[in-house]
TORDO-763263 format. One line per field, with one value per residue: residue number from 0; residue in three letters; x, y, z of N, C-alpha, C in turn. Coordinates in Angstrom, 1 decimal. Example, Ala and Ser with C-alpha at 12.3 -4.5 7.8 and 13.67 -1.06 7.14 Angstrom:
2
seq <- c(0	1);
type <- c(Ala	Ser);
n_X <- c(13.2	12.8);
n_Y <- c(-5.7	-2.2);
n_Z <- c(7.8	7.1);
ca_X <- c(12.3	13.7);
ca_Y <- c(-4.5	-1.1);
ca_Z <- c(7.8	7.1);
c_X <- c(13.2	12.9);
c_Y <- c(-3.3	0.0);
c_Z <- c(7.8	7.9);
end
This chain:
230
seq <- c(0	1	2	3	4	5	6	7	8	9	10	11	12	13	14	15	16	17	18	19	20	21	22	23	24	25	26	27	28	29	30	31	32	33	34	35	36	37	38	39	40	41	42	43	44	45	46	47	48	49	50	51	52	53	54	55	56	57	58	59	60	61	62	63	64	65	66	67	68	69	70	71	72	73	74	75	76	77	78	79	80	81	82	83	84	85	86	87	88	89	90	91	92	93	94	95	96	97	98	99	100	101	102	103	104	105	106	107	108	109	110	111	112	113	114	115	116	117	118	119	120	121	122	123	124	125	126	127	128	129	130	131	132	133	134	135	136	137	138	139	140	141	142	143	144	145	146	147	148	149	150	151	152	153	154	155	156	157	158	159	160	161	162	163	164	165	166	167	168	169	170	171	172	173	174	175	176	177	178	179	180	181	182	183	184	185	186	187	188	189	190	191	192	193	194	195	196	197	198	199	200	201	202	203	204	205	206	207	208	209	210	211	212	213	214	215	216	217	218	219	220	221	222	223	224	225	226	227	228	229);
type <- c(Met	Thr	Ser	Phe	Gly	Trp	Lys	Arg	Lys	Ile	Gly	Ala	Ser	Val	Gln	Arg	Thr	Ala	Val	Ser	Lys	Phe	Lys	Thr	Ser	Thr	Gly	Val	Ala	Asp	Ser	Asn	Asp	Gly	Asp	Asp	Asp	Glu	Val	Asn	Glu	Phe	Leu	Gly	Met	Gly	Glu	Ile	Asp	Trp	Leu	Glu	Leu	Ser	Arg	Val	Lys	Lys	Lys	Ser	Lys	Val	Leu	Gln	Leu	Glu	Asp	Asn	Leu	Ala	Lys	Ser	Thr	Arg	Leu	Lys	Gln	Glu	Gly	Thr	Thr	Leu	Ala	Glu	Ala	Glu	Arg	Tyr	Trp	Glu	Ala	Ile	Lys	Arg	Trp	Asp	Glu	Ala	Ile	Asp	Leu	Thr	Pro	Asp	Asp	Ala	Thr	Ile	Phe	Glu	Met	Lys	Ala	Gln	Ala	Leu	Met	Glu	Leu	Cys	Glu	Val	Phe	Pro	Ala	Val	Gln	Thr	Ala	Glu	Lys	Ala	Val	Ser	Leu	Asp	Pro	Arg	Trp	Trp	Ile	Ala	His	Gln	Thr	Leu	Gly	Arg	Ala	Leu	Leu	Gly	Leu	Gly	Glu	Ile	Gln	Leu	Ala	Ile	Arg	Thr	Phe	Ser	Lys	Ala	Ile	His	Leu	Asn	Pro	Thr	Glu	Glu	Glu	Leu	Trp	Leu	Glu	Asp	Leu	Lys	Trp	Ala	Met	Asp	Leu	Lys	Lys	Gln	Asn	Glu	Glu	Lys	Gln	Ile	Glu	Ile	Asp	Ser	Ile	Asn	Ser	Asp	Ser	Glu	Lys	Glu	Asn	Ile	Ala	Glu	Lys	Glu	Asn	Asp	Ser	Val	His	Leu	Thr	Lys	Gln	Thr	Thr	Ser	Ile	Arg	Ala	Arg);
n_X <- c(-30.8	-33.7	-36.4	-38.7	-41.7	-44.0	-47.4	-50.5	-54.0	-55.9	-58.4	-59.7	-59.7	-57.9	-55.7	-55.2	-54.5	-52.2	-50.6	-50.5	-49.1	-46.7	-45.8	-45.2	-43.2	-41.2	-40.8	-42.0	-43.3	-46.4	-49.1	-50.9	-52.6	-53.8	-53.6	-53.1	-51.4	-48.9	-48.4	-48.4	-45.9	-45.3	-47.6	-50.0	-53.0	-55.2	-53.5	-50.5	-47.0	-45.1	-42.5	-41.2	-41.9	-40.4	-37.8	-37.6	-37.9	-35.5	-33.7	-34.2	-33.2	-30.5	-29.9	-30.2	-28.1	-26.0	-26.3	-25.8	-23.1	-22.0	-22.5	-21.1	-18.5	-18.1	-18.3	-16.1	-14.0	-14.3	-13.7	-11.0	-9.9	-10.4	-8.9	-6.3	-6.1	-5.7	-8.0	-9.2	-11.3	-13.6	-13.1	-13.3	-16.0	-17.2	-16.2	-17.4	-20.1	-19.8	-19.2	-21.6	-23.0	-21.4	-20.4	-18.5	-16.1	-12.9	-10.9	-11.9	-12.0	-9.3	-8.2	-9.5	-8.4	-5.8	-6.3	-7.3	-5.0	-3.5	-4.8	-4.2	-5.8	-5.4	-6.2	-8.9	-7.9	-6.5	-8.5	-10.1	-8.3	-7.9	-10.4	-10.3	-8.3	-9.6	-11.6	-10.2	-8.0	-5.7	-4.6	-1.9	-1.4	-3.4	-2.5	0.0	-0.9	-2.2	-0.1	1.4	-0.4	-0.5	2.1	1.9	0.3	2.0	2.4	4.8	5.9	3.6	3.3	5.6	5.1	2.8	3.8	5.5	3.7	2.6	4.9	5.2	3.0	3.6	6.5	8.3	8.0	9.8	9.5	8.2	10.3	12.5	11.6	9.1	9.3	12.0	11.9	10.2	11.8	14.0	12.9	12.2	14.8	15.7	14.0	14.7	17.4	17.0	15.6	17.5	19.3	17.7	17.4	20.0	20.4	18.6	19.7	22.2	21.2	20.0	22.2	23.6	21.8	21.9	24.6	24.5	22.8	24.4	26.6	25.3	24.6	27.2	28.1	26.2	26.9	29.4	28.9	27.4	29.3	31.2	29.7	29.3	32.0	32.5);
n_Y <- c(53.1	51.9	50.5	47.9	46.1	43.5	43.4	41.7	41.9	39.4	36.8	35.3	32.5	31.8	33.0	31.3	29.0	29.8	30.3	27.8	26.4	27.8	27.2	24.5	24.6	26.1	25.1	26.2	26.0	24.6	26.2	26.0	28.0	29.0	30.5	33.2	34.6	33.4	34.0	36.7	37.8	37.6	38.3	40.8	42.5	40.7	40.5	39.5	39.8	39.1	39.5	39.5	36.9	35.4	36.2	35.1	32.4	32.0	32.5	30.3	28.2	28.9	28.5	25.8	25.0	25.8	24.1	21.7	22.1	22.4	19.8	18.3	19.2	18.2	15.4	15.1	15.7	13.6	11.5	12.0	11.7	8.9	7.9	8.6	6.8	4.6	3.3	2.9	2.1	2.8	5.5	6.3	5.8	7.8	10.0	9.6	10.1	12.8	13.8	13.5	15.5	17.8	17.9	19.2	19.6	19.5	18.7	16.5	14.4	14.2	13.3	10.9	9.5	9.2	7.4	5.2	4.5	3.6	1.3	-0.2	0.0	0.7	1.6	2.8	4.8	6.4	7.3	8.8	10.7	12.0	13.2	15.0	16.7	17.7	19.2	21.2	22.5	24.0	23.4	22.3	20.1	18.2	17.4	16.3	14.1	12.6	12.0	10.3	8.2	7.4	6.4	4.1	2.7	2.1	3.8	5.5	7.6	9.3	10.0	11.5	13.6	14.7	15.3	17.3	19.3	19.9	21.0	23.2	24.7	25.1	25.9	26.1	24.1	21.8	19.0	18.1	18.2	16.9	14.4	13.3	13.8	13.1	10.4	9.3	9.7	8.2	5.6	5.5	5.5	3.1	1.3	1.7	0.8	-1.8	-2.7	-2.5	-4.4	-6.7	-6.6	-7.0	-9.6	-11.0	-10.4	-11.8	-14.3	-14.7	-14.5	-16.8	-18.8	-18.4	-19.1	-21.8	-22.8	-22.3	-24.0	-26.4	-26.5	-26.6	-29.0	-30.7	-30.4	-31.4	-34.1	-34.8	-34.5	-36.4	-38.8	-38.7	-39.0	-41.7);
n_Z <- c(-9.6	-11.1	-9.4	-9.9	-10.1	-11.0	-10.5	-10.0	-9.7	-8.1	-7.6	-4.6	-4.6	-6.7	-5.5	-3.3	-4.7	-5.9	-3.7	-2.6	-4.6	-4.5	-1.9	-2.2	-4.1	-2.9	-0.4	1.9	5.1	6.2	8.1	11.1	11.7	9.5	6.2	6.1	8.0	7.4	4.8	4.6	4.3	1.7	0.3	-0.7	0.3	-1.3	-3.5	-5.3	-4.9	-7.3	-8.0	-5.5	-4.7	-6.6	-5.8	-3.3	-3.9	-5.4	-3.3	-1.8	-3.4	-3.4	-0.7	-0.6	-2.3	-0.7	1.5	0.2	-0.4	2.1	3.2	1.4	1.9	4.5	4.0	2.3	4.0	5.9	4.2	3.7	6.3	6.6	4.5	5.4	7.4	6.0	5.1	2.4	0.6	2.0	2.3	-0.4	-0.9	0.7	-0.7	-3.2	-2.5	-1.9	-4.4	-5.7	-4.7	-5.2	-8.1	-9.6	-8.3	-8.4	-6.6	-5.1	-6.9	-7.5	-5.0	-4.8	-6.9	-6.0	-3.9	-5.3	-6.7	-4.5	-4.0	-6.1	-8.3	-11.1	-13.8	-13.3	-11.6	-13.4	-15.1	-13.2	-12.3	-14.8	-15.0	-12.9	-13.9	-16.2	-15.0	-13.7	-15.3	-14.9	-12.5	-11.0	-9.3	-10.0	-12.5	-11.7	-10.2	-12.2	-13.9	-12.2	-12.0	-14.7	-14.9	-13.3	-15.0	-16.9	-19.0	-19.8	-21.4	-21.8	-19.2	-18.7	-20.3	-19.0	-16.5	-17.3	-18.0	-15.5	-14.3	-15.9	-15.1	-12.4	-11.9	-9.7	-7.9	-6.4	-6.0	-8.3	-10.2	-9.0	-8.1	-9.4	-12.3	-12.7	-11.8	-13.8	-16.1	-15.4	-15.5	-18.1	-19.3	-18.2	-19.4	-22.1	-22.1	-21.4	-23.6	-25.6	-24.7	-25.0	-27.8	-28.5	-27.6	-29.1	-31.6	-31.4	-31.1	-33.5	-35.2	-34.4	-35.2	-38.0	-38.4	-37.7	-39.6	-41.8	-41.3	-41.3	-44.0	-45.2	-44.2	-45.3	-48.0	-48.1	-47.5	-49.8	-51.8	-51.0	-51.4	-54.2	-55.0	-54.4);
ca_X <- c(-31.4	-35.2	-36.9	-40.0	-42.3	-45.3	-48.4	-51.8	-55.1	-56.5	-59.4	-59.2	-59.5	-56.7	-54.6	-54.9	-53.8	-50.8	-49.9	-50.2	-48.0	-45.5	-45.3	-44.7	-41.9	-40.1	-40.6	-42.5	-44.1	-47.8	-49.4	-52.2	-53.5	-54.3	-52.6	-52.9	-50.2	-47.7	-48.3	-48.3	-44.6	-45.2	-48.8	-50.8	-54.5	-55.8	-52.6	-49.2	-45.8	-44.4	-41.0	-40.8	-41.9	-39.3	-36.6	-37.6	-37.6	-34.1	-33.0	-34.4	-32.3	-29.2	-29.7	-30.1	-26.8	-25.1	-26.5	-25.0	-21.7	-21.5	-22.5	-20.0	-17.2	-18.0	-18.0	-14.7	-13.1	-14.4	-13.0	-9.6	-9.6	-10.4	-7.7	-5.1	-6.1	-5.6	-9.3	-9.4	-12.6	-14.5	-12.8	-13.9	-17.4	-17.5	-16.0	-18.5	-21.3	-19.5	-19.2	-23.0	-23.5	-20.6	-19.7	-17.5	-15.0	-11.7	-10.1	-12.4	-11.6	-7.8	-8.0	-10.0	-7.4	-4.7	-6.8	-7.4	-3.6	-3.1	-5.5	-3.7	-6.8	-4.6	-7.0	-9.8	-7.2	-6.2	-9.8	-10.5	-7.3	-8.2	-11.6	-9.8	-7.6	-10.6	-12.4	-9.4	-6.8	-4.6	-4.2	-0.7	-1.5	-4.2	-1.6	0.9	-1.5	-2.5	1.2	1.7	-1.3	0.0	3.3	1.4	-0.3	3.1	2.5	5.9	6.0	2.5	3.5	6.6	4.4	1.9	4.6	6.0	2.6	2.6	6.1	4.9	2.1	4.2	8.0	9.1	7.8	11.0	9.1	8.0	11.6	13.5	11.0	8.2	9.9	13.2	11.4	9.7	12.9	14.8	12.1	12.3	16.1	15.8	13.3	15.5	18.6	16.5	15.3	18.8	19.8	16.9	17.7	21.3	20.3	17.9	20.6	23.1	20.5	19.8	23.5	23.8	20.9	22.4	25.8	24.1	22.3	25.6	27.3	24.5	24.7	28.5	28.1	25.4	27.6	30.5	28.3	27.0	30.6	31.7	28.9	29.6	33.3	32.4);
ca_Y <- c(52.0	51.9	49.3	47.8	44.7	43.4	42.8	41.5	41.6	38.1	36.4	34.6	31.1	31.8	33.3	30.1	28.1	30.3	30.1	26.3	26.0	28.4	26.5	23.3	24.8	26.7	24.4	27.0	25.0	24.9	26.8	25.6	29.2	29.4	31.0	34.7	35.1	32.9	34.5	38.1	38.3	37.6	38.7	42.0	42.2	40.3	40.6	38.8	40.4	38.1	39.7	39.0	35.4	34.9	36.4	34.1	31.1	31.9	32.3	28.9	27.4	29.2	27.8	24.3	24.8	26.0	22.9	20.7	22.4	22.1	18.4	17.8	19.5	17.2	14.1	15.1	15.6	12.3	10.6	12.3	11.0	7.5	7.6	8.7	5.6	3.5	2.7	3.5	1.9	3.7	6.9	6.5	5.8	9.2	11.0	9.5	10.8	14.2	14.1	13.6	16.9	18.9	17.2	20.0	19.8	18.7	18.2	15.2	13.5	14.0	12.5	9.6	8.9	8.8	6.2	4.1	4.0	2.8	0.0	-0.8	0.1	1.7	2.2	3.7	5.9	7.3	8.0	9.7	11.8	12.8	14.0	16.2	17.7	18.3	20.2	22.3	22.2	24.8	22.9	21.4	18.8	17.2	16.9	15.4	12.8	11.9	11.5	9.1	7.1	6.9	5.6	2.9	2.0	1.8	4.8	6.4	8.8	10.1	10.5	12.5	14.8	15.2	16.0	18.5	20.3	20.3	21.9	24.5	25.4	25.4	25.5	26.3	22.9	20.9	17.6	17.7	18.1	16.0	13.1	12.8	13.8	12.2	9.0	8.9	9.7	7.0	4.4	5.5	5.1	1.6	0.5	1.7	-0.1	-3.2	-3.0	-2.6	-5.7	-7.7	-6.6	-7.6	-11.1	-11.5	-10.4	-12.8	-15.6	-14.8	-14.8	-18.2	-19.6	-18.3	-19.9	-23.2	-23.1	-22.3	-25.2	-27.6	-26.5	-27.0	-30.4	-31.4	-30.3	-32.4	-35.4	-35.0	-34.6	-37.7	-39.8	-38.7	-39.5	-43.1);
ca_Z <- c(-10.4	-10.9	-8.9	-10.3	-10.0	-11.7	-9.6	-10.6	-8.9	-8.3	-6.7	-3.4	-5.0	-7.4	-4.6	-2.5	-5.5	-6.1	-2.4	-2.4	-5.5	-4.0	-0.8	-2.7	-4.8	-2.1	0.8	3.0	5.9	6.4	9.4	11.6	11.9	8.2	5.2	6.1	8.7	6.8	3.4	4.6	3.9	0.2	-0.4	-0.2	0.4	-2.6	-4.6	-5.0	-5.4	-8.0	-7.9	-4.2	-4.7	-7.3	-5.0	-2.2	-4.5	-5.7	-2.1	-1.3	-4.2	-2.9	0.6	-0.9	-2.8	0.4	2.2	-0.5	-0.3	3.5	3.4	0.6	2.6	5.6	3.4	1.8	5.2	6.4	3.3	4.0	7.5	6.4	3.7	6.2	8.2	5.0	4.8	1.2	0.0	2.8	1.9	-1.8	-0.7	1.2	-1.8	-4.2	-2.0	-2.0	-5.8	-6.1	-4.2	-5.8	-9.1	-10.2	-7.3	-8.9	-5.5	-4.7	-7.9	-7.3	-3.8	-5.1	-7.8	-5.2	-3.2	-6.3	-6.9	-3.3	-4.1	-7.4	-9.3	-11.9	-14.8	-12.7	-11.1	-14.5	-15.5	-12.2	-12.4	-16.0	-14.7	-12.1	-14.9	-17.1	-14.2	-13.3	-16.2	-14.5	-11.2	-11.2	-8.5	-10.8	-13.5	-11.1	-9.9	-13.4	-14.3	-11.4	-12.4	-16.0	-14.7	-12.8	-16.1	-17.8	-20.0	-19.3	-22.3	-21.5	-17.8	-18.8	-20.9	-18.0	-15.5	-17.9	-17.9	-14.1	-14.1	-16.6	-14.2	-11.1	-12.1	-8.5	-7.1	-6.6	-6.1	-9.7	-10.9	-8.4	-7.9	-10.5	-13.7	-12.6	-11.7	-15.1	-17.0	-15.1	-16.0	-19.6	-19.6	-17.9	-20.5	-23.3	-21.9	-21.4	-25.0	-26.3	-24.3	-25.7	-29.2	-28.7	-27.4	-30.3	-32.7	-31.2	-31.4	-35.0	-35.8	-34.1	-36.1	-39.3	-38.4	-37.6	-40.9	-42.8	-40.9	-41.8	-45.4	-45.5	-43.9	-46.3	-49.3	-48.0	-47.6	-51.2	-52.6	-50.7	-52.1	-55.6	-55.2	-54.3);
c_X <- c(-32.9	-35.6	-38.3	-40.4	-43.6	-46.3	-49.8	-52.9	-55.7	-57.5	-58.9	-58.9	-58.2	-55.5	-54.2	-54.2	-52.4	-50.0	-49.5	-49.1	-46.7	-44.9	-44.6	-43.3	-40.8	-39.9	-41.1	-43.5	-45.5	-48.0	-50.7	-53.2	-54.0	-53.3	-52.3	-51.6	-48.9	-47.4	-48.1	-47.0	-44.5	-46.5	-49.4	-52.2	-55.1	-54.8	-51.3	-48.1	-45.0	-42.9	-40.5	-40.8	-40.8	-38.0	-36.5	-37.3	-36.1	-33.3	-33.1	-33.4	-30.8	-28.9	-29.5	-28.6	-25.8	-25.2	-25.7	-23.5	-21.2	-21.5	-21.3	-18.6	-17.0	-17.6	-16.6	-13.7	-13.1	-13.6	-11.5	-9.1	-9.5	-9.2	-6.4	-5.0	-6.0	-6.9	-9.8	-10.7	-13.7	-14.3	-13.5	-15.4	-17.9	-17.3	-17.0	-19.8	-21.1	-19.6	-20.6	-23.5	-22.7	-19.8	-18.6	-16.3	-13.9	-10.9	-10.6	-11.9	-10.1	-7.5	-8.4	-9.0	-6.3	-5.1	-6.8	-6.0	-3.1	-3.7	-5.1	-4.8	-6.4	-5.5	-8.1	-9.1	-6.9	-7.4	-10.2	-9.5	-7.5	-9.4	-11.2	-9.1	-8.6	-11.4	-11.5	-8.0	-5.5	-4.1	-3.1	-0.8	-2.3	-3.3	-0.5	0.3	-1.8	-1.2	1.6	0.8	-0.9	1.2	2.9	0.8	0.8	3.2	3.5	6.0	4.8	2.7	4.5	5.9	3.5	2.7	5.2	5.0	2.5	3.7	5.8	4.0	2.7	5.7	8.8	8.9	8.9	10.6	8.8	9.2	12.4	12.9	10.2	8.8	11.2	12.9	11.0	10.9	13.8	14.2	12.3	13.7	16.3	15.2	14.1	16.7	18.1	16.2	16.5	19.4	19.0	17.2	19.0	21.2	19.6	18.8	21.6	22.5	20.3	21.1	23.8	23.0	21.4	23.7	25.5	23.6	23.5	26.4	26.6	24.6	26.1	28.6	27.4	26.2	28.8	30.0	28.0	28.3	31.2	31.0	29.2	31.0	33.4	31.9);
c_Y <- c(52.0	50.5	49.1	46.3	44.7	42.7	42.7	41.2	40.2	37.8	35.5	33.1	30.9	32.1	32.1	29.1	28.5	30.1	28.7	25.9	26.6	27.7	25.2	23.5	25.3	26.1	25.2	26.1	25.5	25.4	26.3	26.8	29.7	30.0	32.4	35.1	34.7	33.6	36.0	38.7	38.4	38.2	40.0	41.6	42.0	40.4	39.9	39.6	39.3	38.2	39.2	37.5	34.8	35.1	35.4	32.7	30.9	31.8	30.9	28.0	27.7	28.5	26.3	24.1	24.9	24.7	21.8	20.9	22.1	20.6	17.8	18.0	18.5	15.9	14.0	15.0	14.2	11.3	10.8	11.6	9.5	7.1	7.6	7.5	4.4	2.7	3.3	3.3	2.7	5.1	7.2	6.6	7.2	10.2	10.9	10.2	12.4	14.7	14.3	15.0	18.0	18.2	17.9	20.3	18.9	18.0	16.8	14.1	13.2	13.1	11.1	8.8	8.4	7.5	5.0	3.6	3.2	1.4	-0.8	-0.9	1.2	2.4	3.2	5.0	6.9	8.0	9.0	10.9	12.7	13.7	15.2	17.2	18.4	19.4	21.4	22.1	23.0	24.5	21.9	20.1	17.8	16.6	15.9	14.1	12.0	11.3	10.3	7.9	6.5	6.0	4.2	2.0	1.6	2.7	5.9	7.7	9.8	10.7	11.6	13.8	15.5	15.9	17.3	19.6	20.8	21.3	23.2	25.3	25.8	25.1	25.6	25.0	21.9	19.4	17.2	17.4	16.9	14.6	12.6	12.7	13.0	10.8	8.5	8.8	8.5	5.7	4.3	5.0	3.6	0.8	0.5	0.8	-1.6	-3.6	-3.2	-4.0	-6.8	-7.8	-7.2	-9.1	-11.7	-11.5	-11.5	-14.2	-15.8	-15.1	-16.3	-19.1	-19.6	-19.1	-21.3	-23.6	-23.2	-23.6	-26.4	-27.7	-27.0	-28.5	-31.2	-31.5	-31.3	-33.8	-35.8	-35.2	-36.0	-38.9	-39.9	-39.3	-41.1	-43.7);
c_Z <- c(-10.1	-10.5	-9.3	-10.1	-10.6	-10.8	-10.3	-9.6	-9.2	-7.3	-5.6	-3.7	-5.7	-6.5	-3.8	-3.4	-5.7	-4.8	-2.2	-3.3	-5.0	-2.8	-1.2	-3.3	-4.0	-0.8	2.1	3.8	6.0	7.8	9.8	11.7	10.5	7.3	5.5	6.7	8.0	5.5	3.4	4.1	2.4	-0.5	0.2	0.0	-1.0	-3.8	-4.3	-5.6	-6.0	-8.0	-6.6	-4.1	-5.4	-6.6	-3.9	-2.7	-4.8	-4.4	-1.5	-2.1	-3.7	-1.6	0.4	-1.4	-1.6	1.3	1.6	-0.3	1.1	3.7	2.6	1.3	3.8	5.1	2.9	2.9	5.8	5.6	3.5	5.2	7.4	5.5	4.5	7.1	7.3	4.8	3.5	0.5	0.7	2.4	0.5	-1.7	-0.3	0.0	-2.9	-3.8	-2.1	-3.5	-6.3	-5.8	-4.9	-6.9	-9.9	-9.4	-7.8	-7.7	-5.0	-5.6	-7.8	-6.1	-4.1	-6.0	-7.0	-4.4	-4.1	-6.6	-5.7	-3.4	-5.3	-8.4	-10.3	-13.0	-14.3	-12.2	-12.2	-15.0	-14.5	-12.2	-13.7	-15.8	-13.9	-13.0	-15.7	-16.3	-13.9	-14.1	-15.7	-13.1	-11.4	-10.5	-9.3	-11.9	-12.9	-10.7	-11.1	-14.0	-13.5	-11.8	-13.8	-15.9	-14.2	-14.0	-17.1	-19.0	-19.7	-20.1	-22.0	-20.1	-17.9	-19.3	-19.8	-16.9	-16.0	-17.8	-16.5	-13.8	-14.8	-15.8	-12.9	-11.2	-10.8	-7.6	-7.4	-6.7	-7.5	-10.5	-10.4	-8.2	-9.1	-11.8	-13.7	-12.6	-13.1	-16.1	-16.7	-15.6	-17.5	-20.0	-19.3	-19.0	-21.8	-23.3	-22.0	-22.8	-25.8	-25.9	-25.0	-27.1	-29.4	-28.5	-28.6	-31.5	-32.6	-31.5	-32.8	-35.7	-35.6	-35.0	-37.6	-39.5	-38.4	-39.0	-42.0	-42.5	-41.5	-43.3	-45.9	-45.3	-44.9	-47.7	-49.2	-48.1	-49.1	-52.0	-52.3	-51.4	-53.6	-55.9	-55.1	-55.6);
end
């Protein structure tokens, strides 16, 4: 591969301006001994290697990303420890800070959704779990957590559909079959039986009302006939 870079001869005043701007953008510290020693890594005698400057600037950004990732990992672990101690609001605070640093980490949203469910914050739990699913659609745990949050919201049919997606992604996970999906199906069956019972009661009540009206009508007819006979 051919290596190349573009260099341009510049005057001393322009060089100092470039160095100053570069320090500001890359975070290179100032030196009490002047610019020469510090800038020798990036500058030639009266010229700047712009390719090298660009490479160092990119390296600085990479280091910043690495710092964010390390801090986010620490905050995520602190949140996990707090959640295990049932200090859920404190855990959520740590995870929110981690999300600010790594907003594409689906695992943080999934754990936050679990904590919100423990706090009976059902609707925010659904929203947070949906975010986890959107960030990692092929992660079965995110679908499982979303299904549980939907059950808490009373959306049984949606929960069944979500658990089914989780099973499709990980069909060997027995917990999905024997606990989550079974739980949702049992709730659906209970609701259907309860609805049948309610419909039956309503039907019996309606029949009683009709019978009462018919009796009232017969009684009124008899009274009318008796009056006419007199």
